[in-house]
N, C-alpha and C positions, 0 to 999 in steps of 0.2 A: 461530910463526905461531898466532895466537889462533883458537880454533874459533868459528865464527859459524853458527848453525843456521837463520838466516833473513835473510841478507844482502840489502841493498836498495841501489838507486841505483848499481849496479855500473858501468854504462857512464860515468856521470857521474864516478865516481872515477878510472877509468882515463884519461879525457880530461883531468882536472885534473892527473894526473901525466904527461901527454904520452906515454901508452902506448896500444896498440891490441890488446892480447891479454889473455885471462883463462885462466889455468891452473887446472884443477880436479884435485886430488889425492885419490883414493879413489873407492870404488864404492858408498858409501851412497846408496840411491835417493832418499830424501826430500830431502836437501840438494842432491845433484847436479841433480835435476830442477827444484828451486826455483830454483837459479842459472840454469839454461838458460831457464826460463819467465820470469824477471825480465828477462833480456837479450832474449828473443824479444818481450816486451811493448814494450820500447824500440824495437826495430827495426821492429815493425809500425807504431808511431806515427810513425816518421820515415822511412818508405818505404825502408828498407834490406832488401834481398833476403836471404833466409836459405837457406843450402845446407848440408845435413848430409853429412858425409864419414866413413865407417867405414874406418879405416886398419888393415890387417892386416900382420902380419910379412912375408908373402909379397909384398906389393905392390911392383912395381918402379917405377923412376922415371917411365917413360913413362906408366904407368897412373895415378899420382898427378898428374902434370901434367894429364892429361885431366880429372881430377876438379875442377880449378880453372879450367877453361875454361867461361866462362859468357857466352853472347851475348844476354843478356836485353835487351829494349828498354824495360823498364819501370823500371829502376833503375840508377844509376851507382855505387851503393854496395852492398857485400856484407858479410854476416856468414858466415864459414866456421866451422862447428862440427865439429871433428874428434874422433872417439872412438877412442882407442888402447887396446885391451883388454889386450894382453900387455906393452906397454912397449918391446919390441924392434923396432927399425926399421932398415932397411938404411941404410948410411952415406951413399949418394948421396941417399936421400930426406930424411935428417936435414939435409944441407946445403941442399937445396932449400927445405925448410920454413923454415929460418932466413932464407934469402934472400927468400922470399915475404913473410914477416911483416915484415921490415926494410924492404923496398921499397915495400910497399903500405900506407902509413900512413893512407890514407883509408878502407881497409877494416878491418873487425873480425874477430877470431879467438877461438874457444874451442878449447882443447886439453884434452881430458878424459883423464887417465891413470888408468884404473880400478884398476890394480895397480901403483902406483909403488914402485920398489925403491930401495935406497940407492945401487946403482950408477947408476941413472938420475939421481937427484938430484945426484950428483957429476960427471956426465958433462959434457964441454965444450959439446955442443950444447944441452943442457938449460939450462946457464948463459947461453948466448946468447940463447935464447928468453926466459929469465927477465928479461933486461934491458928487454924491451919488454912485460912482463906484470905483472899482479898475481896472487897466488896465493890460492886458496880451498880450504879442506879440505872433503872430503865423506867423513869417516869415521864409523863407528858410535860413538856416544858412549860413553865409559868409564863405570864405576859412579859416578864423581864428577861426571860431566857430565850424566847422563841427565835429572835433575830440571830443570836449566837449560835443556836442549834441549826438553823438554816445554813449559816455560813459554814459550820463544821461539816455538814452533810454535803454542801456543794464542794468544799475542799476535798472530801473524800472521793467524790466522783470526778475530781480534776477539773472543776469549773470555778471561775472567778466571777462572782456576782458583785456588782457595784452596790453601794449603800441603798440607793433608790430601789433597785430590784429586790434586794433582801426585804426591804420595808414593804413593798407591794405584795411580795409572796407571802410574807407573814400575815398581811391583812386578808389576802384571798383564802388562806388556809385557816384563818380564824384560830390560830394557835395549835392546829392539829398537825403534828410532825409527819404523820403518815401521808396526809394529803400534799404537804409541801415536798416530801421525798418523791412522790409519784411525779410531780411536775419537774423536779430536778433531774430525775432519771430520763424523762422525755427530752429535756433540754440537751443532755449529754449524748443522746442518740441522733439528734437532728442535724448534726454537722454544722451547727452555727459558730463553731469555734469555742475556745475555752473561756474567752472574755465575753461576759454577758452583761450588757447594760440594760437600762429601762426600755429602750426602743426595741431591742431584740426580744426581750421578755414579753412586751405587749404584742409584738408581731406574732410570737409563738402562740400566746393565749387566744388571740383574735383570728387565728388562721388555721385552727385545729380540726375543723369539721365543717360539714355542710351548713349546719346551724351553729355557728360559733357562739360562745357564751356572751360576747359583747352584743351580738345581733339579738340575742334573747332580751337584754336589757333595752335595746332600741325598740324591739316590737312591743315589749311590755309597757315601757313608759311613753310610748307614743299612742297607746290605746288600741293597737292592732291585736284584737282578741284571737282571731283566727290563727295568725302566724305564731302568737305566743303559745297557743295550745299545741300547734304542730311542732314547734321547737322543743317544748317540754316533753312531748311524746317521743321525739327523736332521741333526746338525751337519755331518757329512761331506757329505751331500747338498746342504746349503745353502751349502757352500763356506766355512764358518767357519774362520778360521786355527787350526790346532792349537796354535800359539804362544800364542794367547789362552787357551785352555782350560788349557794347561800352566802359564800364569802364574797362574791362579786356584788351582790345586793347590799352586803354589810359595808363594803368599801364605798359603794355609791351613796347609801343613806347616811353613812357617817359624815361624808363631805357635805351632804344636804343639811344635815343637822347642825353642823358647826356654822355654817353660813346662815341658817334659818335663825339661830338663837344668838348670833353675833350682835354686839352693840352697833357695829358698823354695817349698815345695810348694803353697801356697795359691793358688787361682785366683779372683781377684776381678773384679768387672765393670770396675773401674778398669784393671786389668792388661790385660784383653781389649780395652778401648777403646784403650789405648796402642798395642796391636799392630793397630789398626784392624780388630778383629773386632766386628761389630755384629749386632743382632737374633737371628735363629735360628742364625746362624753360631756364636754363642757356645756354644749347647748342642752343636753338632757337635763343637767343639773340646774341651769337657769330656768328652763321651762318648769322643772319640778317645784322650784322655790316659788314660782308664781301660782301654781295650781294646787299645791298641798298646804293644808293648814298645819299649824304647830302640833295639834293633837294627832293628825294623821301621820306626821313624821315620827312622833314619839311612839305611836302604836306600832309603826312598821319596825322600829328598832327593837321594841320589846319582842315582836314576833320573830325577827331574825335571831335574837339571842336564844329564844325558846327552840327554834329549829336547830341551832348550833348544838345545844344540849341533847336534843333527840338524836341528831347525827352521831354524836360521841357516845351514845348509850347511856347518858346520865339522866335523861328523862324517858318516860315510856311514850312511845308514838312511832308512826311510820314516816320515816324521813321524806320519802317521795310523795306521800299523800299531803304532808304539811307544806313542802316546798311548792307543790301544784296549787294548793289552796291559796297560799300567800301570793305567788307570782301572778296567777290568774286574777286574784282579787285586786291587785294593784293595777293590772291591765284594764279590768272593768272600771276601776275608778277614773283612770285616765281617759278611757273611752267616753265616759259621761261628761268629763270636763271639756272634751273637744267637740261634743255633739251640738 
């Protein structure tokens, strides 16, 4: 099944195939919400009534039957959107769902398996539903897919990002499509035009707030502990995603690491530009190479990866607590180096 990060004309496609159900596999929010909105737009235009059903493992057959009873006077056609969080459903409920989808060909169904398992995909009841359905993936893009995913989302929002902008945005979001989507939406609302190059993107990122994220790097890596603490506090109060801040430090330390462990010790402007390090950030990188040991660079990258997993809910921890510890720790380290 090929990944599609901005599918369109979904209902038209299932009707062409004489089907009436869309299966969504995965819990990635950008794609899963996009699919549901696309379908909802179609149903609104064609007077098809929408009904959301959250199906839990504990739901008994009688409870589920009640959820499908609709006596609306306004529509003869319905779209039932079922969200199944865990994947486990009682056997009697499984049989009922297969029967409902098979017999109600005039109605439409979405079944969203947020955590599909191999067992589910091989099960007989899933195979029965699959016969009446098309399948769409809603998974976090892997490292090889993130740039194409960002391009697809930008195209959907009528933005044209050049390759450098896509690359930088993928680095800043650390592979998290929701973080990248938030930045793309902001870009589409700022009136920068539809053509976004690296300079426009950097201008947007570096001018978004009183304490912009690039200034946080400046304060942190110049050892200004007071301003670092103030900026972190401001970002937390403003509800800025810690994943975005962590992405900036990942971008910076990835460049530092590549130069630190390169066989060629020279640091030229062309090398820095290749690593997408521009303007005042170039001086920060040069200074960091002189002040940080190889072990400190390695430890920083390990911590950045750990924070990324915490931000994405894959490791236990408080994202803001960890980003504060890391950033303030780096600031303290640089403060000692300049003392």
